[in-house]
C-alpha angles and dihedrals in degrees: 000000000000100000110136093000126121116251132187127175137210131182143197136195138185094241139025113271088027094142100267096145089047090051092051093047091050091052089050091052090052092046091051089050088057092048097253122155106241117220112184120181093241117181092308099126136031088238088075092060094045091051094055103288102264107156095185099062138324114276133186136190126217091250115075089007124195105354124186086259091056091047090055091050091049091050091049093049092048093047091049090051094051091045092053092046091052090049092052091047090056 
């Protein structure tokens, strides 16, 4: 059950333009249906821009794979999710 819980999505695909943003959007629609609190990374850290600029959720393709820039974006997105969850918990 995801009601009243924070939720953030990431995606991967074999090729560029493989639908990563659409996948993240669809996961968010489903999470909203369940009553989750959606926490995208947004443009809240320079790491997002260096990893490709996806404000909805970090995404990666098979080639070049998980680069140091992507790792930083993943860490930022995860940190943001945990920070928001802590704030909501009080």
